[in-house]
PDB file of N, H, CA, C and O in Angstrom:
ATOM      1  N   MET A   1       2.478   3.862  11.117  1.00  0.00           N
ATOM      2  CA  MET A   1       2.550   5.236  10.713  1.00  0.00           C
ATOM      3  C   MET A   1       1.268   5.555   9.986  1.00  0.00           C
ATOM      4  O   MET A   1       0.829   4.792   9.125  1.00  0.00           O
ATOM      5  N   GLU A   2       0.674   6.656  10.318  1.00  0.00           N
ATOM      6  H   GLU A   2       1.030   7.276  11.017  1.00  0.00           H
ATOM      7  CA  GLU A   2      -0.424   7.184   9.522  1.00  0.00           C
ATOM      8  C   GLU A   2      -0.096   8.635   9.275  1.00  0.00           C
ATOM      9  O   GLU A   2       0.085   9.412  10.213  1.00  0.00           O
ATOM     10  N   GLY A   3      -0.021   8.988   8.050  1.00  0.00           N
ATOM     11  H   GLY A   3      -0.168   8.357   7.288  1.00  0.00           H
ATOM     12  CA  GLY A   3       0.345  10.358   7.709  1.00  0.00           C
ATOM     13  C   GLY A   3      -0.142  10.688   6.321  1.00  0.00           C
ATOM     14  O   GLY A   3      -0.943   9.953   5.742  1.00  0.00           O
ATOM     15  N   GLY A   4       0.325  11.763   5.799  1.00  0.00           N
ATOM     16  H   GLY A   4       0.975  12.360   6.269  1.00  0.00           H
ATOM     17  CA  GLY A   4      -0.076  12.190   4.470  1.00  0.00           C
ATOM     18  C   GLY A   4       0.704  11.475   3.385  1.00  0.00           C
ATOM     19  O   GLY A   4       1.557  10.628   3.647  1.00  0.00           O
ATOM     20  N   SER A   5       0.380  11.850   2.153  1.00  0.00           N
ATOM     21  H   SER A   5      -0.313  12.539   1.940  1.00  0.00           H
ATOM     22  CA  SER A   5       0.998  11.179   1.006  1.00  0.00           C
ATOM     23  C   SER A   5       2.486  11.460   0.911  1.00  0.00           C
ATOM     24  O   SER A   5       3.235  10.611   0.428  1.00  0.00           O
ATOM     25  N   THR A   6       2.936  12.615   1.352  1.00  0.00           N
ATOM     26  H   THR A   6       2.328  13.305   1.745  1.00  0.00           H
ATOM     27  CA  THR A   6       4.360  12.938   1.268  1.00  0.00           C
ATOM     28  C   THR A   6       5.171  12.034   2.188  1.00  0.00           C
ATOM     29  O   THR A   6       6.198  11.494   1.778  1.00  0.00           O
ATOM     30  N   LEU A   7       4.715  11.865   3.433  1.00  0.00           N
ATOM     31  H   LEU A   7       3.880  12.304   3.766  1.00  0.00           H
ATOM     32  CA  LEU A   7       5.415  10.990   4.370  1.00  0.00           C
ATOM     33  C   LEU A   7       5.360   9.537   3.892  1.00  0.00           C
ATOM     34  O   LEU A   7       6.368   8.832   3.936  1.00  0.00           O
ATOM     35  N   GLY A   8       4.198   9.091   3.442  1.00  0.00           N
ATOM     36  H   GLY A   8       3.379   9.664   3.407  1.00  0.00           H
ATOM     37  CA  GLY A   8       4.064   7.725   2.943  1.00  0.00           C
ATOM     38  C   GLY A   8       4.987   7.448   1.772  1.00  0.00           C
ATOM     39  O   GLY A   8       5.620   6.394   1.712  1.00  0.00           O
ATOM     40  N   ALA A   9       5.067   8.389   0.837  1.00  0.00           N
ATOM     41  H   ALA A   9       4.553   9.245   0.885  1.00  0.00           H
ATOM     42  CA  ALA A   9       5.934   8.223  -0.327  1.00  0.00           C
ATOM     43  C   ALA A   9       7.399   8.169   0.083  1.00  0.00           C
ATOM     44  O   ALA A   9       8.171   7.384  -0.468  1.00  0.00           O
ATOM     45  N   GLU A  10       7.786   9.000   1.048  1.00  0.00           N
ATOM     46  H   GLU A  10       7.159   9.638   1.495  1.00  0.00           H
ATOM     47  CA  GLU A  10       9.180   9.017   1.484  1.00  0.00           C
ATOM     48  C   GLU A  10       9.558   7.730   2.207  1.00  0.00           C
ATOM     49  O   GLU A  10      10.654   7.208   2.003  1.00  0.00           O
ATOM     50  N   LEU A  11       8.665   7.212   3.051  1.00  0.00           N
ATOM     51  H   LEU A  11       7.774   7.637   3.217  1.00  0.00           H
ATOM     52  CA  LEU A  11       8.943   5.954   3.742  1.00  0.00           C
ATOM     53  C   LEU A  11       9.071   4.801   2.759  1.00  0.00           C
ATOM     54  O   LEU A  11       9.939   3.944   2.922  1.00  0.00           O
ATOM     55  N   LEU A  12       8.216   4.769   1.736  1.00  0.00           N
ATOM     56  H   LEU A  12       7.511   5.465   1.604  1.00  0.00           H
ATOM     57  CA  LEU A  12       8.332   3.737   0.704  1.00  0.00           C
ATOM     58  C   LEU A  12       9.635   3.890  -0.075  1.00  0.00           C
ATOM     59  O   LEU A  12      10.314   2.901  -0.353  1.00  0.00           O
ATOM     60  N   ALA A  13       9.983   5.115  -0.423  1.00  0.00           N
ATOM     61  H   ALA A  13       9.431   5.919  -0.197  1.00  0.00           H
ATOM     62  CA  ALA A  13      11.204   5.365  -1.195  1.00  0.00           C
ATOM     63  C   ALA A  13      12.443   4.973  -0.404  1.00  0.00           C
ATOM     64  O   ALA A  13      13.428   4.517  -0.985  1.00  0.00           O
ATOM     65  N   GLN A  14      12.408   5.144   0.915  1.00  0.00           N
ATOM     66  H   GLN A  14      11.609   5.514   1.387  1.00  0.00           H
ATOM     67  CA  GLN A  14      13.550   4.801   1.764  1.00  0.00           C
ATOM     68  C   GLN A  14      13.534   3.330   2.191  1.00  0.00           C
ATOM     69  O   GLN A  14      14.376   2.895   2.976  1.00  0.00           O
ATOM     70  N   ASP A  15      12.566   2.571   1.667  1.00  0.00           N
ATOM     71  H   ASP A  15      11.882   2.925   1.029  1.00  0.00           H
ATOM     72  CA  ASP A  15      12.455   1.134   1.948  1.00  0.00           C
ATOM     73  C   ASP A  15      12.242   0.856   3.439  1.00  0.00           C
ATOM     74  O   ASP A  15      12.814  -0.082   3.994  1.00  0.00           O
ATOM     75  N   LEU A  16      11.407   1.689   4.082  1.00  0.00           N
ATOM     76  H   LEU A  16      10.942   2.451   3.632  1.00  0.00           H
ATOM     77  CA  LEU A  16      11.147   1.565   5.515  1.00  0.00           C
ATOM     78  C   LEU A  16       9.764   1.000   5.830  1.00  0.00           C
ATOM     79  O   LEU A  16       9.335   1.031   6.983  1.00  0.00           O
ATOM     80  N   VAL A  17       9.067   0.489   4.830  1.00  0.00           N
ATOM     81  H   VAL A  17       9.415   0.463   3.893  1.00  0.00           H
ATOM     82  CA  VAL A  17       7.720  -0.051   5.032  1.00  0.00           C
ATOM     83  C   VAL A  17       7.774  -1.569   4.906  1.00  0.00           C
ATOM     84  O   VAL A  17       8.220  -2.097   3.887  1.00  0.00           O
ATOM     85  N   ASP A  18       7.318  -2.270   5.943  1.00  0.00           N
ATOM     86  H   ASP A  18       6.955  -1.841   6.771  1.00  0.00           H
ATOM     87  CA  ASP A  18       7.250  -3.730   5.908  1.00  0.00           C
ATOM     88  C   ASP A  18       5.832  -4.225   5.657  1.00  0.00           C
ATOM     89  O   ASP A  18       5.636  -5.269   5.036  1.00  0.00           O
ATOM     90  N   ARG A  19       4.841  -3.474   6.141  1.00  0.00           N
ATOM     91  H   ARG A  19       5.000  -2.626   6.646  1.00  0.00           H
ATOM     92  CA  ARG A  19       3.441  -3.866   5.983  1.00  0.00           C
ATOM     93  C   ARG A  19       2.632  -2.627   5.621  1.00  0.00           C
ATOM     94  O   ARG A  19       2.868  -1.539   6.146  1.00  0.00           O
ATOM     95  N   LEU A  20       1.675  -2.810   4.714  1.00  0.00           N
ATOM     96  H   LEU A  20       1.483  -3.695   4.288  1.00  0.00           H
ATOM     97  CA  LEU A  20       0.850  -1.705   4.252  1.00  0.00           C
ATOM     98  C   LEU A  20      -0.617  -2.090   4.361  1.00  0.00           C
ATOM     99  O   LEU A  20      -1.024  -3.144   3.873  1.00  0.00           O
ATOM    100  N   TYR A  21      -1.409  -1.240   4.998  1.00  0.00           N
ATOM    101  H   TYR A  21      -1.078  -0.383   5.394  1.00  0.00           H
ATOM    102  CA  TYR A  21      -2.861  -1.419   5.100  1.00  0.00           C
ATOM    103  C   TYR A  21      -3.512  -0.399   4.178  1.00  0.00           C
ATOM    104  O   TYR A  21      -3.296   0.803   4.327  1.00  0.00           O
ATOM    105  N   GLN A  22      -4.305  -0.873   3.230  1.00  0.00           N
ATOM    106  H   GLN A  22      -4.481  -1.850   3.109  1.00  0.00           H
ATOM    107  CA  GLN A  22      -4.990   0.027   2.307  1.00  0.00           C
ATOM    108  C   GLN A  22      -6.486  -0.182   2.457  1.00  0.00           C
ATOM    109  O   GLN A  22      -6.988  -1.290   2.267  1.00  0.00           O
ATOM    110  N   VAL A  23      -7.194   0.877   2.796  1.00  0.00           N
ATOM    111  H   VAL A  23      -6.787   1.778   2.950  1.00  0.00           H
ATOM    112  CA  VAL A  23      -8.650   0.838   2.879  1.00  0.00           C
ATOM    113  C   VAL A  23      -9.176   1.641   1.703  1.00  0.00           C
ATOM    114  O   VAL A  23      -8.819   2.805   1.522  1.00  0.00           O
ATOM    115  N   GLN A  24     -10.026   1.011   0.908  1.00  0.00           N
ATOM    116  H   GLN A  24     -10.316   0.065   1.055  1.00  0.00           H
ATOM    117  CA  GLN A  24     -10.557   1.660  -0.285  1.00  0.00           C
ATOM    118  C   GLN A  24     -12.072   1.698  -0.210  1.00  0.00           C
ATOM    119  O   GLN A  24     -12.724   0.683   0.035  1.00  0.00           O
ATOM    120  N   ALA A  25     -12.616   2.877  -0.424  1.00  0.00           N
ATOM    121  H   ALA A  25     -12.086   3.701  -0.623  1.00  0.00           H
ATOM    122  CA  ALA A  25     -14.061   3.054  -0.460  1.00  0.00           C
ATOM    123  C   ALA A  25     -14.541   2.919  -1.906  1.00  0.00           C
ATOM    124  O   ALA A  25     -13.802   3.249  -2.833  1.00  0.00           O
ATOM    125  N   PRO A  26     -15.761   2.441  -2.104  1.00  0.00           N
ATOM    126  CA  PRO A  26     -16.285   2.285  -3.466  1.00  0.00           C
ATOM    127  C   PRO A  26     -16.843   3.597  -4.014  1.00  0.00           C
ATOM    128  O   PRO A  26     -18.006   3.676  -4.410  1.00  0.00           O
ATOM    129  N   VAL A  27     -15.997   4.619  -4.031  1.00  0.00           N
ATOM    130  H   VAL A  27     -15.052   4.555  -3.709  1.00  0.00           H
ATOM    131  CA  VAL A  27     -16.406   5.932  -4.543  1.00  0.00           C
ATOM    132  C   VAL A  27     -15.208   6.551  -5.259  1.00  0.00           C
ATOM    133  O   VAL A  27     -14.071   6.408  -4.810  1.00  0.00           O
ATOM    134  N   TRP A  28     -15.461   7.227  -6.355  1.00  0.00           N
ATOM    135  H   TRP A  28     -16.385   7.342  -6.720  1.00  0.00           H
ATOM    136  CA  TRP A  28     -14.400   7.869  -7.128  1.00  0.00           C
ATOM    137  C   TRP A  28     -14.561   9.368  -6.996  1.00  0.00           C
ATOM    138  O   TRP A  28     -15.614   9.910  -7.331  1.00  0.00           O
ATOM    139  N   LEU A  29     -13.536  10.045  -6.514  1.00  0.00           N
ATOM    140  H   LEU A  29     -12.680   9.605  -6.242  1.00  0.00           H
ATOM    141  CA  LEU A  29     -13.611  11.477  -6.266  1.00  0.00           C
ATOM    142  C   LEU A  29     -12.915  12.305  -7.337  1.00  0.00           C
ATOM    143  O   LEU A  29     -12.918  13.534  -7.266  1.00  0.00           O
ATOM    144  N   GLY A  30     -12.329  11.660  -8.313  1.00  0.00           N
ATOM    145  H   GLY A  30     -12.327  10.662  -8.370  1.00  0.00           H
ATOM    146  CA  GLY A  30     -11.663  12.406  -9.378  1.00  0.00           C
ATOM    147  C   GLY A  30     -10.170  12.537  -9.122  1.00  0.00           C
ATOM    148  O   GLY A  30      -9.608  11.811  -8.302  1.00  0.00           O
ATOM    149  N   THR A  31      -9.541  13.447  -9.815  1.00  0.00           N
ATOM    150  H   THR A  31      -9.998  14.036 -10.481  1.00  0.00           H
ATOM    151  CA  THR A  31      -8.094  13.618  -9.681  1.00  0.00           C
ATOM    152  C   THR A  31      -7.765  14.406  -8.426  1.00  0.00           C
ATOM    153  O   THR A  31      -8.607  15.121  -7.882  1.00  0.00           O
ATOM    154  N   GLY A  32      -6.564  14.266  -7.990  1.00  0.00           N
ATOM    155  H   GLY A  32      -5.881  13.684  -8.432  1.00  0.00           H
ATOM    156  CA  GLY A  32      -6.114  14.952  -6.790  1.00  0.00           C
ATOM    157  C   GLY A  32      -4.758  14.410  -6.402  1.00  0.00           C
ATOM    158  O   GLY A  32      -3.999  13.968  -7.265  1.00  0.00           O
ATOM    159  N   MET A  33      -4.438  14.435  -5.125  1.00  0.00           N
ATOM    160  H   MET A  33      -5.054  14.794  -4.424  1.00  0.00           H
ATOM    161  CA  MET A  33      -3.149  13.950  -4.664  1.00  0.00           C
ATOM    162  C   MET A  33      -3.182  12.430  -4.574  1.00  0.00           C
ATOM    163  O   MET A  33      -4.077  11.872  -3.940  1.00  0.00           O
ATOM    164  N   PRO A  34      -2.219  11.750  -5.199  1.00  0.00           N
ATOM    165  CA  PRO A  34      -2.148  10.289  -5.070  1.00  0.00           C
ATOM    166  C   PRO A  34      -1.899   9.890  -3.622  1.00  0.00           C
ATOM    167  O   PRO A  34      -1.361  10.672  -2.839  1.00  0.00           O
ATOM    168  N   ALA A  35      -2.287   8.690  -3.275  1.00  0.00           N
ATOM    169  H   ALA A  35      -2.725   8.054  -3.910  1.00  0.00           H
ATOM    170  CA  ALA A  35      -2.145   8.215  -1.897  1.00  0.00           C
ATOM    171  C   ALA A  35      -0.699   8.230  -1.424  1.00  0.00           C
ATOM    172  O   ALA A  35      -0.447   8.422  -0.234  1.00  0.00           O
ATOM    173  N   PHE A  36       0.251   8.032  -2.322  1.00  0.00           N
ATOM    174  H   PHE A  36       0.046   7.877  -3.288  1.00  0.00           H
ATOM    175  CA  PHE A  36       1.660   7.994  -1.941  1.00  0.00           C
ATOM    176  C   PHE A  36       2.472   9.037  -2.675  1.00  0.00           C
ATOM    177  O   PHE A  36       3.646   8.819  -2.975  1.00  0.00           O
ATOM    178  N   GLY A  37       1.862  10.152  -2.963  1.00  0.00           N
ATOM    179  H   GLY A  37       0.908  10.329  -2.720  1.00  0.00           H
ATOM    180  CA  GLY A  37       2.568  11.241  -3.616  1.00  0.00           C
ATOM    181  C   GLY A  37       2.961  10.887  -5.036  1.00  0.00           C
ATOM    182  O   GLY A  37       2.714   9.774  -5.499  1.00  0.00           O
ATOM    183  N   PRO A  38       3.564  11.823  -5.714  1.00  0.00           N
ATOM    184  CA  PRO A  38       3.990  11.549  -7.092  1.00  0.00           C
ATOM    185  C   PRO A  38       5.136  10.543  -7.107  1.00  0.00           C
ATOM    186  O   PRO A  38       6.101  10.670  -6.353  1.00  0.00           O
ATOM    187  N   ARG A  39       5.017   9.551  -7.969  1.00  0.00           N
ATOM    188  H   ARG A  39       4.234   9.448  -8.582  1.00  0.00           H
ATOM    189  CA  ARG A  39       6.051   8.507  -8.094  1.00  0.00           C
ATOM    190  C   ARG A  39       6.313   8.281  -9.575  1.00  0.00           C
ATOM    191  O   ARG A  39       5.410   8.374 -10.406  1.00  0.00           O
ATOM    192  N   GLU A  40       7.547   7.987  -9.880  1.00  0.00           N
ATOM    193  H   GLU A  40       8.281   7.911  -9.205  1.00  0.00           H
ATOM    194  CA  GLU A  40       7.896   7.671 -11.260  1.00  0.00           C
ATOM    195  C   GLU A  40       7.412   6.266 -11.601  1.00  0.00           C
ATOM    196  O   GLU A  40       7.442   5.363 -10.765  1.00  0.00           O
ATOM    197  N   ALA A  41       6.972   6.099 -12.825  1.00  0.00           N
ATOM    198  H   ALA A  41       6.947   6.833 -13.505  1.00  0.00           H
ATOM    199  CA  ALA A  41       6.520   4.785 -13.286  1.00  0.00           C
ATOM    200  C   ALA A  41       7.724   3.867 -13.460  1.00  0.00           C
ATOM    201  O   ALA A  41       8.806   4.309 -13.846  1.00  0.00           O
ATOM    202  N   VAL A  42       7.521   2.579 -13.169  1.00  0.00           N
ATOM    203  H   VAL A  42       6.642   2.220 -12.855  1.00  0.00           H
ATOM    204  CA  VAL A  42       8.554   1.567 -13.395  1.00  0.00           C
ATOM    205  C   VAL A  42       7.952   0.473 -14.267  1.00  0.00           C
ATOM    206  O   VAL A  42       6.733   0.345 -14.372  1.00  0.00           O
ATOM    207  N   SER A  43       8.814  -0.305 -14.881  1.00  0.00           N
ATOM    208  H   SER A  43       9.805  -0.202 -14.795  1.00  0.00           H
ATOM    209  CA  SER A  43       8.321  -1.400 -15.713  1.00  0.00           C
ATOM    210  C   SER A  43       7.788  -2.517 -14.822  1.00  0.00           C
ATOM    211  O   SER A  43       8.174  -2.620 -13.657  1.00  0.00           O
ATOM    212  N   LEU A  44       6.921  -3.336 -15.354  1.00  0.00           N
ATOM    213  H   LEU A  44       6.607  -3.252 -16.300  1.00  0.00           H
ATOM    214  CA  LEU A  44       6.352  -4.457 -14.611  1.00  0.00           C
ATOM    215  C   LEU A  44       7.447  -5.405 -14.146  1.00  0.00           C
ATOM    216  O   LEU A  44       7.368  -5.956 -13.048  1.00  0.00           O
ATOM    217  N   GLU A  45       8.471  -5.599 -14.975  1.00  0.00           N
ATOM    218  H   GLU A  45       8.536  -5.151 -15.867  1.00  0.00           H
ATOM    219  CA  GLU A  45       9.559  -6.503 -14.627  1.00  0.00           C
ATOM    220  C   GLU A  45      10.373  -6.001 -13.432  1.00  0.00           C
ATOM    221  O   GLU A  45      10.876  -6.809 -12.652  1.00  0.00           O
ATOM    222  N   SER A  46      10.511  -4.695 -13.279  1.00  0.00           N
ATOM    223  H   SER A  46      10.103  -4.038 -13.913  1.00  0.00           H
ATOM    224  CA  SER A  46      11.334  -4.163 -12.189  1.00  0.00           C
ATOM    225  C   SER A  46      10.502  -3.725 -10.978  1.00  0.00           C
ATOM    226  O   SER A  46      11.059  -3.265  -9.981  1.00  0.00           O
ATOM    227  N   ALA A  47       9.185  -3.862 -11.058  1.00  0.00           N
ATOM    228  H   ALA A  47       8.732  -4.236 -11.868  1.00  0.00           H
ATOM    229  CA  ALA A  47       8.322  -3.451  -9.950  1.00  0.00           C
ATOM    230  C   ALA A  47       8.465  -4.410  -8.775  1.00  0.00           C
ATOM    231  O   ALA A  47       8.682  -5.608  -8.959  1.00  0.00           O
ATOM    232  N   ARG A  48       8.344  -3.875  -7.580  1.00  0.00           N
ATOM    233  H   ARG A  48       8.168  -2.902  -7.431  1.00  0.00           H
ATOM    234  CA  ARG A  48       8.378  -4.717  -6.373  1.00  0.00           C
ATOM    235  C   ARG A  48       7.002  -5.342  -6.188  1.00  0.00           C
ATOM    236  O   ARG A  48       5.980  -4.658  -6.242  1.00  0.00           O
ATOM    237  N   TRP A  49       6.995  -6.645  -5.971  1.00  0.00           N
ATOM    238  H   TRP A  49       7.825  -7.201  -5.928  1.00  0.00           H
ATOM    239  CA  TRP A  49       5.756  -7.358  -5.700  1.00  0.00           C
ATOM    240  C   TRP A  49       5.636  -7.583  -4.205  1.00  0.00           C
ATOM    241  O   TRP A  49       6.584  -8.049  -3.573  1.00  0.00           O
ATOM    242  N   TRP A  50       4.500  -7.265  -3.636  1.00  0.00           N
ATOM    243  H   TRP A  50       3.730  -6.887  -4.150  1.00  0.00           H
ATOM    244  CA  TRP A  50       4.240  -7.459  -2.217  1.00  0.00           C
ATOM    245  C   TRP A  50       3.403  -8.719  -2.044  1.00  0.00           C
ATOM    246  O   TRP A  50       2.791  -9.194  -3.000  1.00  0.00           O
ATOM    247  N   VAL A  51       3.372  -9.264  -0.830  1.00  0.00           N
ATOM    248  H   VAL A  51       3.870  -8.878  -0.053  1.00  0.00           H
ATOM    249  CA  VAL A  51       2.637 -10.478  -0.528  1.00  0.00           C
ATOM    250  C   VAL A  51       1.311 -10.086   0.129  1.00  0.00           C
ATOM    251  O   VAL A  51       1.298  -9.386   1.142  1.00  0.00           O
ATOM    252  N   ILE A  52       0.202 -10.540  -0.450  1.00  0.00           N
ATOM    253  H   ILE A  52       0.213 -11.108  -1.273  1.00  0.00           H
ATOM    254  CA  ILE A  52      -1.107 -10.253   0.137  1.00  0.00           C
ATOM    255  C   ILE A  52      -1.291 -11.144   1.358  1.00  0.00           C
ATOM    256  O   ILE A  52      -1.243 -12.370   1.252  1.00  0.00           O
ATOM    257  N   THR A  53      -1.503 -10.522   2.521  1.00  0.00           N
ATOM    258  H   THR A  53      -1.542  -9.526   2.606  1.00  0.00           H
ATOM    259  CA  THR A  53      -1.701 -11.288   3.745  1.00  0.00           C
ATOM    260  C   THR A  53      -3.149 -11.251   4.214  1.00  0.00           C
ATOM    261  O   THR A  53      -3.569 -12.094   5.007  1.00  0.00           O
ATOM    262  N   GLU A  54      -3.912 -10.277   3.726  1.00  0.00           N
ATOM    263  H   GLU A  54      -3.571  -9.592   3.082  1.00  0.00           H
ATOM    264  CA  GLU A  54      -5.329 -10.208   4.083  1.00  0.00           C
ATOM    265  C   GLU A  54      -6.057  -9.350   3.061  1.00  0.00           C
ATOM    266  O   GLU A  54      -5.554  -8.329   2.592  1.00  0.00           O
ATOM    267  N   ARG A  55      -7.271  -9.807   2.733  1.00  0.00           N
ATOM    268  H   ARG A  55      -7.680 -10.636   3.114  1.00  0.00           H
ATOM    269  CA  ARG A  55      -8.135  -9.042   1.839  1.00  0.00           C
ATOM    270  C   ARG A  55      -9.560  -9.349   2.272  1.00  0.00           C
ATOM    271  O   ARG A  55      -9.986 -10.504   2.244  1.00  0.00           O
ATOM    272  N   ARG A  56     -10.310  -8.302   2.680  1.00  0.00           N
ATOM    273  H   ARG A  56      -9.964  -7.364   2.703  1.00  0.00           H
ATOM    274  CA  ARG A  56     -11.678  -8.558   3.147  1.00  0.00           C
ATOM    275  C   ARG A  56     -12.512  -7.299   3.073  1.00  0.00           C
ATOM    276  O   ARG A  56     -12.007  -6.182   2.963  1.00  0.00           O
ATOM    277  N   ALA A  57     -13.833  -7.533   3.140  1.00  0.00           N
ATOM    278  H   ALA A  57     -14.243  -8.441   3.229  1.00  0.00           H
ATOM    279  CA  ALA A  57     -14.767  -6.421   3.209  1.00  0.00           C
ATOM    280  C   ALA A  57     -14.675  -5.793   4.590  1.00  0.00           C
ATOM    281  O   ALA A  57     -14.503  -6.488   5.591  1.00  0.00           O
ATOM    282  N   LEU A  58     -14.791  -4.487   4.633  1.00  0.00           N
ATOM    283  H   LEU A  58     -14.931  -3.922   3.819  1.00  0.00           H
ATOM    284  CA  LEU A  58     -14.767  -3.730   5.872  1.00  0.00           C
ATOM    285  C   LEU A  58     -15.964  -2.776   5.796  1.00  0.00           C
ATOM    286  O   LEU A  58     -15.825  -1.593   5.488  1.00  0.00           O
ATOM    287  N   GLY A  59     -17.146  -3.337   6.089  1.00  0.00           N
ATOM    288  H   GLY A  59     -17.259  -4.298   6.339  1.00  0.00           H
ATOM    289  CA  GLY A  59     -18.372  -2.570   5.832  1.00  0.00           C
ATOM    290  C   GLY A  59     -18.536  -2.422   4.327  1.00  0.00           C
ATOM    291  O   GLY A  59     -18.462  -3.408   3.594  1.00  0.00           O
ATOM    292  N   ARG A  60     -18.755  -1.205   3.866  1.00  0.00           N
ATOM    293  H   ARG A  60     -18.815  -0.404   4.461  1.00  0.00           H
ATOM    294  CA  ARG A  60     -18.860  -0.954   2.428  1.00  0.00           C
ATOM    295  C   ARG A  60     -17.491  -0.805   1.777  1.00  0.00           C
ATOM    296  O   ARG A  60     -17.381  -0.807   0.551  1.00  0.00           O
ATOM    297  N   ASP A  61     -16.465  -0.678   2.579  1.00  0.00           N
ATOM    298  H   ASP A  61     -16.554  -0.676   3.575  1.00  0.00           H
ATOM    299  CA  ASP A  61     -15.104  -0.500   2.071  1.00  0.00           C
ATOM    300  C   ASP A  61     -14.406  -1.852   1.917  1.00  0.00           C
ATOM    301  O   ASP A  61     -14.959  -2.890   2.278  1.00  0.00           O
ATOM    302  N   SER A  62     -13.198  -1.826   1.380  1.00  0.00           N
ATOM    303  H   SER A  62     -12.749  -0.982   1.087  1.00  0.00           H
ATOM    304  CA  SER A  62     -12.365  -3.024   1.246  1.00  0.00           C
ATOM    305  C   SER A  62     -11.043  -2.776   1.944  1.00  0.00           C
ATOM    306  O   SER A  62     -10.480  -1.684   1.857  1.00  0.00           O
ATOM    307  N   LEU A  63     -10.544  -3.800   2.641  1.00  0.00           N
ATOM    308  H   LEU A  63     -11.001  -4.687   2.712  1.00  0.00           H
ATOM    309  CA  LEU A  63      -9.248  -3.738   3.297  1.00  0.00           C
ATOM    310  C   LEU A  63      -8.291  -4.659   2.563  1.00  0.00           C
ATOM    311  O   LEU A  63      -8.615  -5.815   2.291  1.00  0.00           O
ATOM    312  N   LEU A  64      -7.118  -4.148   2.245  1.00  0.00           N
ATOM    313  H   LEU A  64      -6.855  -3.209   2.466  1.00  0.00           H
ATOM    314  CA  LEU A  64      -6.046  -4.943   1.652  1.00  0.00           C
ATOM    315  C   LEU A  64      -4.810  -4.750   2.522  1.00  0.00           C
ATOM    316  O   LEU A  64      -4.375  -3.621   2.749  1.00  0.00           O
ATOM    317  N   VAL A  65      -4.244  -5.856   3.009  1.00  0.00           N
ATOM    318  H   VAL A  65      -4.597  -6.773   2.825  1.00  0.00           H
ATOM    319  CA  VAL A  65      -3.025  -5.817   3.808  1.00  0.00           C
ATOM    320  C   VAL A  65      -1.954  -6.557   3.028  1.00  0.00           C
ATOM    321  O   VAL A  65      -2.142  -7.711   2.642  1.00  0.00           O
ATOM    322  N   VAL A  66      -0.827  -5.888   2.795  1.00  0.00           N
ATOM    323  H   VAL A  66      -0.675  -4.951   3.109  1.00  0.00           H
ATOM    324  CA  VAL A  66       0.271  -6.506   2.057  1.00  0.00           C
ATOM    325  C   VAL A  66       1.560  -6.367   2.857  1.00  0.00           C
ATOM    326  O   VAL A  66       1.779  -5.367   3.539  1.00  0.00           O
ATOM    327  N   ASP A  67       2.408  -7.388   2.762  1.00  0.00           N
ATOM    328  H   ASP A  67       2.230  -8.201   2.208  1.00  0.00           H
ATOM    329  CA  ASP A  67       3.723  -7.381   3.400  1.00  0.00           C
ATOM    330  C   ASP A  67       4.798  -7.325   2.329  1.00  0.00           C
ATOM    331  O   ASP A  67       4.633  -7.846   1.226  1.00  0.00           O
ATOM    332  N   ARG A  68       5.905  -6.680   2.681  1.00  0.00           N
ATOM    333  H   ARG A  68       6.039  -6.256   3.577  1.00  0.00           H
ATOM    334  CA  ARG A  68       7.026  -6.648   1.742  1.00  0.00           C
ATOM    335  C   ARG A  68       7.519  -8.055   1.475  1.00  0.00           C
ATOM    336  O   ARG A  68       7.864  -8.386   0.341  1.00  0.00           O
ATOM    337  N   GLN A  69       7.557  -8.884   2.499  1.00  0.00           N
ATOM    338  H   GLN A  69       7.277  -8.615   3.420  1.00  0.00           H
ATOM    339  CA  GLN A  69       7.859 -10.299   2.338  1.00  0.00           C
ATOM    340  C   GLN A  69       7.025 -11.059   3.364  1.00  0.00           C
ATOM    341  O   GLN A  69       6.694 -10.521   4.420  1.00  0.00           O
ATOM    342  N   LEU A  70       6.695 -12.280   3.060  1.00  0.00           N
ATOM    343  H   LEU A  70       6.964 -12.717   2.201  1.00  0.00           H
ATOM    344  CA  LEU A  70       5.864 -13.070   3.944  1.00  0.00           C
ATOM    345  C   LEU A  70       6.611 -13.353   5.235  1.00  0.00           C
ATOM    346  O   LEU A  70       7.749 -13.822   5.215  1.00  0.00           O
ATOM    347  N   CYS A  71       5.970 -13.066   6.353  1.00  0.00           N
ATOM    348  H   CYS A  71       5.046 -12.685   6.370  1.00  0.00           H
ATOM    349  CA  CYS A  71       6.600 -13.199   7.665  1.00  0.00           C
ATOM    350  C   CYS A  71       5.693 -14.081   8.521  1.00  0.00           C
ATOM    351  O   CYS A  71       4.720 -13.594   9.098  1.00  0.00           O
ATOM    352  N   LEU A  72       6.000 -15.357   8.603  1.00  0.00           N
ATOM    353  H   LEU A  72       6.790 -15.752   8.135  1.00  0.00           H
ATOM    354  CA  LEU A  72       5.210 -16.276   9.409  1.00  0.00           C
ATOM    355  C   LEU A  72       6.071 -16.825  10.538  1.00  0.00           C
ATOM    356  O   LEU A  72       7.267 -17.059  10.361  1.00  0.00           O
ATOM    357  N   LEU A  73       5.459 -17.028  11.693  1.00  0.00           N
ATOM    358  H   LEU A  73       4.488 -16.838  11.837  1.00  0.00           H
ATOM    359  CA  LEU A  73       6.172 -17.623  12.813  1.00  0.00           C
ATOM    360  C   LEU A  73       6.380 -19.102  12.570  1.00  0.00           C
ATOM    361  O   LEU A  73       5.485 -19.787  12.075  1.00  0.00           O
ATOM    362  N   GLU A  74       7.542 -19.593  12.910  1.00  0.00           N
ATOM    363  H   GLU A  74       8.270 -19.036  13.312  1.00  0.00           H
ATOM    364  CA  GLU A  74       7.822 -21.021  12.809  1.00  0.00           C
ATOM    365  C   GLU A  74       7.032 -21.745  13.881  1.00  0.00           C
ATOM    366  O   GLU A  74       6.936 -21.259  15.008  1.00  0.00           O
ATOM    367  N   SER A  75       6.464 -22.899  13.554  1.00  0.00           N
ATOM    368  H   SER A  75       6.543 -23.294  12.638  1.00  0.00           H
ATOM    369  CA  SER A  75       5.721 -23.654  14.577  1.00  0.00           C
ATOM    370  C   SER A  75       6.396 -24.968  14.885  1.00  0.00           C
ATOM    371  O   SER A  75       5.911 -25.731  15.720  1.00  0.00           O
TER     372      SER A  75
END
């Protein structure tokens, strides 16, 4: 799925996201719409932790891929 922050926030809220790709550019544009819409803050203890499956440079940008849970094929 690629969409706006409203759709992304709703999919996360409905627990329908298994993998998330985040591309971040090394530039700060100031305040505006958050990537996943407005969300209520949660405590660190109750926050969901995702599993980092990939982190690498993508040109001048950075790519971060996280899974809700680690999913590896049995060998």
